[in-house]
N, C-alpha and C positions, 0 to 999 in steps of 0.2 A: 592566506588562501593557498599558499604552496604546500603547507602541511596537510590541509584538508584534501587537496588534490592528490598528494602523495598516497594517502590511504584510501580515499573513496574512488579513485580511478581504477581500482582493481576489480575484475569481473566477479571475484568470489564474494565481495561485499553484497551486491544486490541479489546474487544467487542465494546466498545464505539467508538473507532477509525474506526472500520469496519462500524458501523452505520453512522458515519460522512461521510465516503466516499460514501456510498450508497445514503444518502440524498443529498450531494453536486452534485453527478453525475445525480441525478434525478430531479434537479431543472429545471423548464422551462427556455428556453433561455431568456425570457423577464425579469427574476429575476437576471440575471447575469450582472456584469458591462460590459460596452462597452470596448472591447479589444483595440480599437484605442484610447480611452481616456487615457489609461495607456501606457506610452512610454517605456515599457520594452519589447524588442523583444522576441517573443516566450514564453511569460509569462505562457500561458496555458500549455505548455509542461513542464515547470519548476514545475508547480502545480501538474501535473500528476506524474512526477518523484518523487516529495516529498510525495504525498499521498500514493503511492504504496511502496515506500522505507520505510516509517514509518510503514506501514501496516506489511510488512515482518519483520522488526526489532522488533516491539512490540510482534508479535506472537512468533517469535523465542526466544526472551528474556523470555517470559512467560514460554515456554516449557524448556528452558535452566535451569530455576530455579527448575525444577522437577528432582528428582533423577531417572535417567534412563540410560541404557547403551549408550555409545557414538554412536554405529552403529544405534540404534533406533532413537536417537536424530538427527543424520545427515539425516536420511530418513524423519523424520518429517519436518526438515528445507526444504528439497526438495519439499515435498508436499505443504508446505506453499507458496513457490515460485510459484509452478504450480497453486495453488488456486488463487494467486494474478493475474496471467496472465489470468486465466479463468474469474475472476470477471471483470478485466479491459476490456477484449474483449467483454464479455457478456453485460456490461453496454454500450458499444458503439452501440450494436444492440438495446438495450432498448431505447437509446437516438434517434436512427434513426426511430424506429417504434412507440414508445409510448410517447415520451416527446415532447411537442410543442416547436418549434423554436430551436431544437437541431438537430445535424446531426452526421453521422458516419464519423470518422476521423482516418485513418490508423496511422497517426502521433501520435495520442493520445495513441493508442495501443502500438506503439513502445516506447513511453515515459514511459508508465506503465511498460513495460518489462525492460527498462533500470533501473528505480527506484527499481523494485523488484529484478533484478539481482545484482545490486550494493549492496543492503542490504543483499541479500543472501550470497554474497561473504564476506562481512564484518562479518556476523554472523558465517560463516564457518571458518574464519581465526582468528578473534579477540574474538568474544563472547565466544567461547568454552574454551578459556584460563581462563575465570573468573568464574569458577564453585564454 
């Protein structure tokens, strides 16, 4: 745990991951691999679950390494979850209106929420035990 804490407690880790998400979700559709060429069903949903699950985990881990009251930490974890949902939903609208060859997909929003919710649950039950 000490090694994990040493590296993941730095602010640049969740910031870089957030930027990675924003860049990946802003790529034009022509820059993405053809979904049908990869034979994994619903791969795009797995990617969305992973992106936003890792987002929530990294931000929660960062704040968990700070010395603060448990009640405040739990509130921050909840805000991080809400922020993930807002970013995921907002990026779908950005893709629909501003990114060439990308479209709005409610399934992606649901996948974002699943990933964020799963990580939020893990952080609330497991992460808080490793202070």
